[in-house]
N, C-alpha and C positions, 0 to 999 in steps of 0.2 A: 250259177245257182241263184234263184230268187231268194232274197233275204226275208226270212219270216221270224224275226227274233221276238217280240211279244208286247202286249199291253191290254188292259181291260178298259175299253173306251168309256164306259158309263161312269166310272169313278172319276176319271179325268175330266169329263164334262161337268160333273157336279162340283168338283174341286175348283175348276176354273170359273164356273158360274158363281160360286160362293165368293171368290176373290173379286170378281167383277162387281158384285153387290157392294163391296167395301171400298171401291176405288175412290170415292169422294173423301178427301181429307186423310187418306192413308197411303198416298203414293210416294214412291222414291224412284231414283234412276239407277238402281243397282243392276248391273248386267251379269250374265252368267260367266263364271270363271272357267274357261276351257283350257285344258292343258294337253299339249301334244308332246309326250315324253317317250323316247325310245327306251324300252325295257329289255333286259336280257332274260331269257327264259332259264329258270333254275334247272340244273341237271336232273334233280329228282322229279320235276314235272315233265321235262322233255322226254324222259325215258319211260314214262307211264303209259299204259294202254288206255283207251277211252273208258273201259270198265273200271280200271284202277282210279282214274281221275274222278269218275262219278262216285265211287266208294269213298274217296277222300273228302269230296264235297259233303256227302251225307254225314260223315264223321264230325264235321264242324257244327252240326245242328244239335241243339238241346231243347228240352221242353220248358215251357213257361206258363204261368197262370194269368198274370196281369202285370202291367207296367205303367208308370206315370213318368213323363219326361218332357223337357222343353223342346220345341221344334220351331224352326224358322221356315215360313211358307212364302215363296216368291213366285209371282206371275211374271214370266219373261216376255211373252208375246200373246196378243198383239200390243199390249202396253205393259208398263213396268210397275209392279206393286210389291212391296216387301213387308211382311207382318211377322211379329213374334207371337207364338202361341204356346199353350200347354196342352199336351196330348195325354189321353188315358186310353188304355185298351184292356179289355178282358178277353182272354183267348177263347175264340169260338163264339163270342156273344156280341160284342159291340166295340166301336171306336168312337171316341169323343175328342174333339179339338176345340179349345176355347181361346179366343183373342180378348185380352183385357187391357184397358187403358185407365190409368189413375184409379186402379182398384175395381173398376167396373167391367163386366163382360160386354163387349161391343159386337161380337159375332161368335158363332159356333157352328161346327159341323158334326153330325151324328150319323153313323152307319151301323146297322145291325142286320140280322138275317132276313128281316122283312122290308126295311125301308131305308132311304137315305134322306136326311134333312139338313138344310143349311139355313141358319137364322142370322139376319142382319138387324141388330137391335138399334143401330143408329138411324136406319130408315124405316124401322118397324115393318119389316117384310121377311118372308121366309119362302123356301123352296122345299117341297116334299114330293118324293117319288118312291114308288114301290120297287123293291129290289128286282122283281121280275121284269119291270119295264126298263129300269136302268140297264140291266144286263141281258135284256132280250129273252128272259126265261131260259137261260142256258145253264142253269144248275150251279152258278157261282155262289160260294159260301163266304161267310165273314172270315173264316180261316184263310181262304184264298186271298181276300183283300188285304188282310194283315201281312201275309207272306209277301204279297206284291209290293206293299209299301216299305217293308223292312229288308228287301233284297234276298229273299229265299225262294228257291225253286219249288214248284208244286205241280200236282195234277189236279185239274179243276174237278170240283164236285165232292159230295159226301163220301163217295167210295175212293177218293184220291187222297189229297192232303200233301203236306210237306214231303219232299223227296226223302226216301229211306233206301237202304241197300236192298231191301226186299222188293222194292218197286222197280228194280232195274229192267225187268221184262216188260214193264208198262211204258218204257221210253225207248226212243231210237237215238243212238249215240253216233255222231258223225264228226270225225276229226278233220281239221283243215289248218293251213298256216295261220289263219286268223284266230283259231281257238277251237273249242269243242261245242258243237251244237247239240242240244238236248231237246228232242221233240217228242211230246207224248204221242203214243201210237194211236190212241182213240181221241179224235178231235171232236169238240162239240159241234152241233149243227149251226151253221151260220158264220163261224170264224175259225181261223187257224192260229195257233199260238206256239211258242217255244222259247227256249232260253239259250244264251251263249256264255260259255266260260272263256275268259281271255286266254291267250297262249301261255301266259307266265304265271297263272295262279289258279288254284282249284276253288273258285268262288263264282257266283253269278255276276257277270259283267254287264249283261243287258238282257232285257225281256221285250217281246213284241207280239202284236196281233194284227192280222189283216182281216177285214170284213169285206170279202169280195173286192169290188172296185170302189166301194163307197168311201172308206177311209181306213187309215192305218195309224198306229201309235207305237211309240217305243219308250222304254225307261232304261236309262243308263245309270249304273250304280257305282259308288266309290266310297272311300273312307271307311273301309271295313274295320270293325272293332270286335275283339273276342271278349265276351263276358265270362266270368268265372263259373256261372251257374247255368246259363241258357245258350251258350255257344256264340256263333258269329252272326253279326247283323251289319247291314250297310247303313252308314250314318248320312249318306248323300244319295239322293235320287233325282235325276233330271228327266222330266216327263215331256214328251212332245206328241202332238196329235195333228194330223192333217185332215181337215174336213172343210173344203173350200179354201180356208186360210190356215196358216200355221198357228196352233195354240201351244204354248209351252209354259211349264211351271217347274219349280224346284222345291225339294224338301231337304232340310238339314236337321237331323235328329241329334240331340245332345245326350248321348248315352252315359257320359261321365256324371251327369246329374240324375240319372234314372233311379227310380225306386221300384223294385221288383217284388211281386207276389205278396202284396199287403192286404189282399181281400177286397179289392175295389168293387163297388156296387153302385150302379146308376140306372136311371130310366129316363127316356125322352118324354117331354111334355110339350104339347102344342102351345105356342105363345098366344095369349088372349089379346084380341084387338089388333093383330098384325095382318097385313095384306099377304095373301098367298100369291106367289108369282110362278110362272111356268119356266122350267129349266130350258125348254126349247126356245122360249122368247128371249131369255138372256143370252143363250148361245148364238141365236140369230143376230142379236145386237153386237156380240163380240166379233163375229165374222165380218161385220160391216165396218169395223174400226180401221 
């Protein structure tokens, strides 16, 4: 069976482009920490039907309004960059990541329902793209992007959202020795996506998308943490995209220092006097490295 486990390519491109803009003076040689550990499948998971596993997954999810927390962002390939940042998210509205050095912001990433922006204050440059262009007009919402980054399963679009037990008819569940595949029944025009639960736990282990034969990307999740008020989230996300060359990045969320539901409110403002750069131009330079 062809593997179709998931990714939203546009966000990965912008994330990698933003990191590339910061490569001067901010690089390190940190490599990905890959673990190959044989795990035993718990009896309670092994005996569950696909429907029961899906219901247990949904039971781990809770609602939230906003969150602020530290995050480490690492570019793995085609070169190595590691940055510490502060992230803020308002559910259904926006995502903001800020990199600061010596008390000053040197870079930031902003995503909302209309646009994606990356600012490099060191080089006085920025990237701005409309959400429709980044995601090909495929109905992706900021809720979908937030779920993607935090390791939660979802159905794309305003009529979808984070997996719930009531949405079981909207997904196809297929069990295998490797785990449980969860594929939304209705796929957007232009790409196919889905999720995989590992064999030993009722959580999202990976997500992936394929865009015809043009490119494909995956996100592998780990380090799941259960919060007392909002349920389970993945503290680690390893992102890979193949488009000519392999592009890879990692996110490490520090949920132990997270502040939840404090009434965050922000707006993006275009930086005055900065050069606007094309995301396509930066991506083209990346694939030549």
